[in-house]
C-alpha positions as a Markdown table, in Angstrom:
| # | Residue | x | y | z |
|---|---|---|---|---|
| 1 | Met | 11.3 | -6.0 | 6.6 |
| 2 | Gln | 13.8 | -5.5 | 9.4 |
| 3 | Glu | 13.1 | -3.6 | 12.6 |
| 4 | Cys | 15.7 | -1.6 | 14.6 |
| 5 | Gly | 15.5 | 0.3 | 17.9 |
| 6 | Asn | 15.6 | -0.4 | 21.6 |
| 7 | Glu | 13.5 | -0.2 | 24.7 |
| 8 | Glu | 15.0 | 3.1 | 25.9 |
| 9 | Gly | 12.7 | 5.2 | 23.7 |
| 10 | Glu | 15.1 | 5.6 | 20.8 |
| 11 | Leu | 13.7 | 5.9 | 17.3 |
| 12 | Glu | 12.5 | 2.5 | 16.0 |
| 13 | Val | 12.7 | 2.2 | 12.2 |
| 14 | Ile | 11.6 | -0.4 | 9.7 |
| 15 | Lys | 13.5 | -1.2 | 6.6 |
| 16 | Ile | 11.4 | -2.0 | 3.5 |
| 17 | Glu | 12.9 | -3.7 | 0.5 |
| 18 | Ala | 11.0 | -4.5 | -2.7 |
| 19 | Ile | 12.3 | -6.3 | -5.8 |
| 20 | Val | 10.3 | -5.3 | -8.9 |
| 21 | Arg | 10.6 | -5.5 | -12.7 |
| 22 | Pro | 12.2 | -2.3 | -14.1 |
| 23 | Asp | 9.3 | -1.3 | -16.2 |
| 24 | Pro | 6.8 | -0.3 | -13.4 |
| 25 | Ile | 9.5 | 1.5 | -11.3 |
| 26 | Asn | 7.9 | 5.0 | -11.9 |
| 27 | Ile | 4.6 | 3.7 | -10.5 |
| 28 | Val | 6.3 | 2.4 | -7.4 |
| 29 | Ile | 8.1 | 5.7 | -6.9 |
| 30 | Glu | 4.8 | 7.6 | -7.3 |
| 31 | Ala | 3.2 | 5.3 | -4.7 |
| 32 | Leu | 6.1 | 6.0 | -2.3 |
| 33 | Asn | 5.5 | 9.7 | -2.7 |
| 34 | Glu | 1.8 | 9.4 | -2.2 |
| 35 | Val | 2.3 | 7.8 | 1.3 |
| 36 | Gly | 4.8 | 10.4 | 2.3 |
| 37 | Cys | 8.0 | 8.4 | 1.8 |
| 38 | Arg | 10.6 | 10.8 | 0.4 |
| 39 | Gly | 13.8 | 8.9 | 0.8 |
| 40 | Phe | 14.6 | 5.7 | -1.0 |
| 41 | Asn | 17.4 | 4.0 | -3.0 |
| 42 | Val | 17.0 | 2.1 | -6.3 |
| 43 | Gln | 19.5 | -0.4 | -7.4 |
| 44 | Asn | 19.6 | -2.3 | -10.7 |
| 45 | Ile | 20.1 | -6.0 | -10.0 |
| 46 | Asn | 19.7 | -9.3 | -11.9 |
| 47 | Gly | 17.9 | -12.3 | -10.5 |
| 48 | Arg | 15.5 | -15.1 | -11.1 |
| 49 | Gly | 12.1 | -15.7 | -9.5 |
| 50 | Gln | 8.9 | -17.3 | -10.6 |
| 51 | Gln | 9.5 | -16.4 | -14.2 |
| 52 | Lys | 12.6 | -18.7 | -14.4 |
| 53 | Gly | 14.2 | -16.8 | -17.3 |
| 54 | Val | 13.3 | -16.1 | -20.9 |
| 55 | Glu | 14.4 | -17.3 | -24.3 |
| 56 | Val | 16.2 | -14.6 | -26.5 |
| 57 | Phe | 17.4 | -14.6 | -30.0 |
| 58 | Thr | 21.2 | -14.2 | -30.5 |
| 59 | Gly | 23.3 | -13.2 | -33.4 |
| 60 | Arg | 21.2 | -12.6 | -36.5 |
| 61 | Gly | 18.2 | -14.2 | -35.0 |
| 62 | Thr | 19.1 | -17.7 | -36.1 |
| 63 | Thr | 19.9 | -19.2 | -32.7 |
| 64 | Thr | 18.3 | -18.8 | -29.3 |
| 65 | Ala | 19.7 | -18.8 | -25.8 |
| 66 | Thr | 17.9 | -18.9 | -22.4 |
| 67 | Arg | 18.6 | -16.0 | -20.0 |
| 68 | Thr | 18.1 | -17.4 | -16.5 |
| 69 | Ser | 18.9 | -14.1 | -14.8 |
| 70 | Leu | 16.6 | -11.1 | -15.6 |
| 71 | Pro | 17.0 | -7.4 | -14.9 |
| 72 | Lys | 15.2 | -6.3 | -11.7 |
| 73 | Ala | 15.1 | -3.2 | -9.5 |
| 74 | Leu | 15.7 | -3.2 | -5.8 |
| 75 | Ile | 13.9 | -0.4 | -3.9 |
| 76 | Thr | 15.0 | 0.2 | -0.3 |
| 77 | Thr | 13.6 | 2.7 | 2.2 |
| 78 | Val | 13.8 | 3.2 | 6.0 |
| 79 | Glu | 10.9 | 4.7 | 7.9 |
| 80 | Gly | 9.9 | 5.2 | 11.5 |
| 81 | Lys | 8.1 | 2.2 | 12.8 |
| 82 | Asn | 5.0 | 4.2 | 13.6 |
| 83 | His | 5.0 | 6.2 | 10.4 |
| 84 | Arg | 1.9 | 5.6 | 8.3 |
| 85 | Ser | 3.9 | 5.1 | 5.1 |
| 86 | His | 5.3 | 1.6 | 5.9 |
| 87 | Ser | 1.9 | 0.0 | 6.3 |
| 88 | Glu | 0.3 | 1.9 | 3.4 |
| 89 | Phe | 3.3 | 1.1 | 1.1 |
| 90 | Ser | 3.1 | -2.6 | 2.0 |
| 91 | Gln | -0.6 | -2.6 | 1.1 |
| 92 | Lys | 0.1 | -0.9 | -2.2 |
| 93 | Leu | 2.7 | -3.5 | -3.2 |
């Protein structure tokens, strides 16, 4: 999370980024809506974390290859620092 703003009373915001598997993306979007977060961006990305890749069959299933980079979704939202959604969303994740 990144925080922005200054001491002169301007709006302070917090940026929340979450990297998730693509299959539960609708659940995450529903959770965002439940806590009042209406604006967000979703980007399809590839990456590797704890899973460290998967073995896939190639061709006609006779050979295998290891995919070290897997599809993920990056969800980004920006909320006011005092808005209730940033703490609630962090707890839901």
